[in-house]
C-alpha positions in Angstrom: 81.3 10.1 73.4 80.1 9.4 69.9 76.3 10.1 70.4 74.4 12.8 72.2 71.0 11.4 73.4 68.0 13.3 74.5 68.8 12.3 78.1 72.3 13.7 77.7 71.0 17.0 76.3 68.5 17.3 79.2 71.4 16.7 81.6 73.4 19.5 79.9 70.5 21.9 80.3 70.1 20.9 84.0 73.8 21.5 84.6 73.6 24.9 82.9 70.7 26.0 85.1 72.4 24.7 88.2 75.7 26.5 87.5 74.0 29.8 86.4 71.8 29.8 89.5 74.9 29.5 91.6 76.3 32.6 90.0 73.0 34.6 89.7 74.1 37.3 92.0 77.5 37.7 90.3 75.8 38.1 86.9 73.4 40.7 88.3 76.3 42.6 89.9 78.1 42.7 86.6 75.0 44.0 84.9 74.5 46.7 87.6 77.8 48.3 86.6 76.6 49.2 83.1 73.0 48.0 82.9 69.9 47.7 85.1 71.3 45.0 87.4 68.8 42.2 86.6 70.7 39.9 84.3 71.2 37.2 86.8 67.5 37.0 87.6 66.6 37.3 83.9 68.8 34.4 82.8 67.8 32.1 85.7 64.1 32.8 85.0 64.6 32.1 81.2 66.6 29.0 81.7 64.2 27.6 84.3 61.4 27.9 81.7 63.7 26.3 79.1 64.6 23.3 81.3 61.0 22.8 82.3 60.0 22.8 78.7 62.6 20.2 77.9 61.3 17.7 80.5 58.7 16.0 78.2 60.9 16.0 75.1 61.4 12.7 73.4 63.1 13.8 70.2 65.3 16.8 69.3 63.3 18.9 66.9 60.1 19.2 68.8 61.9 19.4 72.2 64.1 22.3 71.1 61.1 24.0 69.5 59.1 23.8 72.7 62.1 25.2 74.6 62.5 28.1 72.3 58.8 29.0 71.9 57.9 28.7 75.6 60.6 30.9 76.8 59.7 33.6 74.3 56.0 33.4 75.2 56.4 33.1 79.0 59.4 35.3 79.8 59.8 38.9 78.6 63.0 40.7 77.8 66.0 40.4 75.5 67.6 37.5 77.4 64.6 35.2 76.8 64.3 36.5 73.2 67.9 35.6 72.4 67.9 32.3 74.2 64.6 31.4 72.5 66.1 32.2 69.2 69.1 30.0 69.9 66.9 26.9 70.7 64.5 27.6 67.8 67.4 27.8 65.4 68.8 24.6 66.9 65.4 22.9 66.3 65.7 23.7 62.6 68.9 21.7 62.3 68.3 18.7 64.6 66.5 15.5 63.9 65.8 12.2 65.7 66.6 11.0 69.2 70.4 11.1 69.1 73.1 13.1 67.3 76.6 12.3 66.3 79.4 15.0 66.4 78.4 16.3 62.9 74.8 16.6 64.1 75.8 18.5 67.2 77.9 20.9 65.1 75.0 21.5 62.7 72.5 22.0 65.6 74.6 24.7 67.2 75.3 26.4 63.8 71.5 26.6 63.3 71.2 28.2 66.7 73.7 30.9 66.0 72.3 31.6 62.6 68.9 32.3 64.2 70.3 34.5 67.0 72.0 36.6 64.3 68.5 37.3 62.9 67.6 38.9 66.3 70.7 41.1 66.9 73.3 42.8 64.8 75.9 42.6 67.6 79.2 41.2 66.5 82.3 40.0 68.3 83.8 43.1 69.9 80.6 44.8 70.8 80.6 43.7 74.4 77.5 41.5 74.4 76.7 37.8 74.8 77.7 37.4 71.1 81.3 37.7 72.3 80.8 34.3 74.0 78.3 32.7 71.6 80.0 33.4 68.2 83.5 32.1 69.3 81.8 29.1 71.0 79.9 28.0 67.9 82.8 28.7 65.6 85.1 26.5 67.8 82.4 23.8 67.8 82.3 23.9 64.0 86.1 23.9 63.6 86.8 21.1 66.2 88.1 18.1 64.1 87.1 15.6 66.8 84.3 13.1 66.5 84.1 12.9 70.3 81.1 15.1 71.3 82.7 15.9 74.7 85.8 17.2 73.0 83.6 19.3 70.6 81.7 20.8 73.5 84.9 21.4 75.4 86.3 23.4 72.4 83.1 25.5 72.5 83.4 26.1 76.2 87.0 27.2 76.0 86.3 29.7 73.2 83.2 31.0 75.1 85.1 31.6 78.3 88.0 33.3 76.4 85.4 35.4 74.5 83.7 36.5 77.8 87.1 37.3 79.3 87.9 39.5 76.2 84.9 41.8 77.0 86.6 43.2 80.0 88.7 45.4 77.8 85.9 46.3 75.4 83.7 49.4 75.2 80.0 48.6 75.0 78.3 49.3 71.7 74.8 47.9 72.4 71.9 48.4 74.9 71.9 50.6 77.9 75.6 49.8 78.4 76.7 51.8 75.4 75.6 55.0 77.2 78.5 54.5 79.5 81.1 54.8 76.8 84.6 54.4 78.1 83.3 53.8 81.6 82.1 50.4 80.4 85.7 49.3 79.9 87.2 47.2 82.8 84.1 45.0 83.5 83.1 41.7 81.9 79.8 41.8 80.0 77.2 40.1 82.1 75.6 38.3 79.1 78.9 37.1 77.8 79.7 35.8 81.3 76.4 33.9 81.7 76.4 32.5 78.2 80.0 31.3 78.6 78.9 29.6 81.9 76.2 27.9 79.9 78.7 26.5 77.3 81.1 25.5 80.0 78.2 23.6 81.7 77.5 21.8 78.4 81.0 20.5 78.3 80.7 18.9 81.8 78.6 16.2 80.2 79.7 12.5 80.2 
């Protein structure tokens, strides 16, 4: 796959929403162990808004900006803030109606850079950044010009990152109050964001 079109990107988002909806209860149960138990609902609500905002999009920059702005305005909470930051950052680095592999890499790099403006969490802190940072780094480092292969590299790294959170102690949010008791459970945010990246790779 040498070009990512607007239609392809909308299909990626629809697939992400479908797959995350199917696991909504699982994500909330993970969150209930060391959080307030609403992450599944929160990410489905946020992604539903994002997917709805994408429907009218005809070119990347304005579509991604609408996706990011609308979720921040319409949905409260940290999940929507971070997802909004991702898509706003992506909008800063995407132009036109189709992207080649380099364009896709640049778009995701812009997304991560903007999320980093919102949170100081790093890999190892047991948050969604444990999935997002490895995913975007793998996308950057993938030598392929095939967009599907680039997205698959991101998906694989995101899933491994989420898996790694099982052994970590939480350093952020309500979960950090649990200290050592947070070890042994996957972070709900890392789990859902890795699901999103895995969904992106199902394209084509």
